[in-house]
N, C-alpha and C positions, 0 to 999 in steps of 0.2 A: 504493500500500500504506500510506503514511503517513496518508492520509485515512481509510482503512479502520480503522486502529488508533485514530485519534481518535474515530471513530464508535462503536466498541466501548466505549471509556472513557466516552463520554457516556451510552450506554445503561446501563452498570453503575452509574454515578453517579446516574442518574435512578431506578433501582430502590431506592436506599438510603432516601429519605424515605418511599416507599410502604410498604416493609416495616416501617419504624420506627413508622409510624402504626398498623399492624395489631398492634403489640405483640410482634413476634418477639424472642426472646432474642438477646443479643449473643454468639452462639457459632457463627454461620454466615458464611462468606465465599464469594462468587461470584467465579469466576476466568476469565480469557481468556489463552490461551497465544500469544504473538507468534510463536513458532517454528512454529506450525501453518500459517503462510503458506507454508512449504516443502513442504506436502502430505505425501506418503509418504516424502519425502527420498530417493527412488530415481528416480522418473520426473518428467516435466514436469507436475506437478500442484500444487494448492494446497489449503488446508483451513481450517476453523474449528473450534477446540478450546475448549470451554467446560467448566467443572467447578464443584464445590462442595466446600468443606472444612468439616468439622464438628468443633468442639473438644470433647474429652471430658475428664472429670476425670483427674487424675494425670499432667498434662503429656503428653498424647497427643492425636492428632487423626486423623480419617479423611478421605481425599480421593477423589472419584470424578470422572472426566473422560470426555467423549465427543467424538469429532471426526468430522466429515463431510469426506471427500476428494472433490474434483471436478476436472474438467479445467481446464487453464490453458495454452492454446496460446501465449500471449504470454510465459509464464515461461521465462526463459533464464538460465543461470548455471552455475557450476562445482559447485553443490550436487547436481545430478542427473547420471546417466550413461546412463539408459535413455530413449530417445525412443519415445513412444507416440502413437497417434492420439487416444486418450481414456482417462483413468484415473478410475474412481470407486470408492468404498469407504468404510470407517469404521474407527475405532479406539476401544476402550474400555479404561480403566485404573483401577486402585484402588491407593491408597497408605495405608500405616499409618505415621504419623509419630510419632517420639519426640523431644520437645523437651528437648535437653540443656542449653540455656541460653535463658531467656525474657527478653525485653526488658520495657520499662516498659508498653508497650501489649499488649493481647491479640493473639494471633496473630503476635507478633514474636519474633525470636530465631533461634538455630541449631537445626536439626532434621536427623535422619537416620532412615532406615527403608526397608523393602522396597516395591517397586512391581511389580505384575503387570499385563501389558498384552497385548491381542490386537488384531491388525490384519488386515483382509481387503480385498483390492482386486481389481478386474476391469479389465483393460486391453485396449483394442482396438488391434490391430497391423496393419500393412500389409506385404505382400510381393509379389514377382513370381516366377513359376516357369514352367518350360517355355518358355524364351526370351521372357519378357515378359508372361505372363498374370497379371493383377492378382488379388489375393485379400486378403480381410479375415479375420483369425482372432483368437482371444481367449487371453489369459493370465490364469490365476487364481492368486493368491498369498495364502498364509496365513503369519502371523508371530506367534509367541508370545515374550514376553520376561520376564525376571526380573532386576531391577537393585536394587542398594542405592543409594539416593539420599541426597544431602546438600545442604543449602542454608541460606541465611540470609534470612529474610523480615523486611522492615522497613516501617514506616509512612512513607509519603511526605508525606501531608497529610490530616488528617481521617480519613475511612473508606478512603482509597485506599492500597493496599499494593503493594510490589514484591517479587517472589519468584523469584530465579534459583536454579537447582539443577543438579547434575551427578551422574551415577551410573554405576557399572560393574557388569557382570554377564554374562548369557548371553542369546542369542536363537536360536530355531529357525525356519528359513525353509523353507517347502515350496511349490513352484509347479508348475503343469502347463499345457499348452496344448490348445486345441481347434480343429479345422478348419484346422490348418496343412498346406499342401500341399508346400512346398519343403523342401529339406534344408540351407538356409543355417544356420550356427551362430547361436545366440541372443546377445543383448547380455548383458554381464556387469555385475553390481552392484558399486558401489564402497562401502566398501573390501574387501568380502568375496570378490570375484572369483568369485561364483557365477553360473551361467547363470540369467538372469532367467526364462526360459521353462520350465524343468524342473528336477527334482531337489530333494532335501531334505538339510539339514545343520544342525548346531549351530555357532555362532560365539561367540567372546568379543566383547563389545560395550560401548558406552557410550550413555548417554541424557542429554539436556539439555533444559531448558526455561527460558524467560524469561516469567514470568506476571505479569499485573496483576490485582489483586484489589480487591474492594469489600466491606468488612465491613458486615453488615446489623445 
């Protein structure tokens, strides 16, 4: 994973001189979220989350992210509680940032603002029923979130920026399964204690990111 992070940084840094030569204004930043390596943060998955922040007049900016979620059979750790055969999906989000304190460099300082996000995943699950008959079934999961985010973005060196942030709010999770044959209880998500395979409910929640950015 460390090698993957280094590769993303190199790719973002390479884009900087290309965009500069084309005369783009100094108000766009491309970003990569290190936390996306945890995938949907529920199952054994991983992901790649990239985005762009656009600085607007009046100490405001807009940020748009998209993440692709894909299987990771070798991923193991305490950050997930649901074991799947394969998880795929995507996440999209939009932030409206208000810069309460601006640093010396553009895009630096303390910021707060709302974030809307939507995530969809499809998981392949394995079960046995009727005294050992194997079966593959699917779980579909939708999640919508609204958080108030706060963070401090700072310039590391040149066009490279570091942007950690934390937010609190609400999330709505809805899931259902298809082709399940057995009656075994489903696995539960942490920390919401919701059946991963069925049901819908609102939860209080938090969100966090550790992003690396390259200013164009």
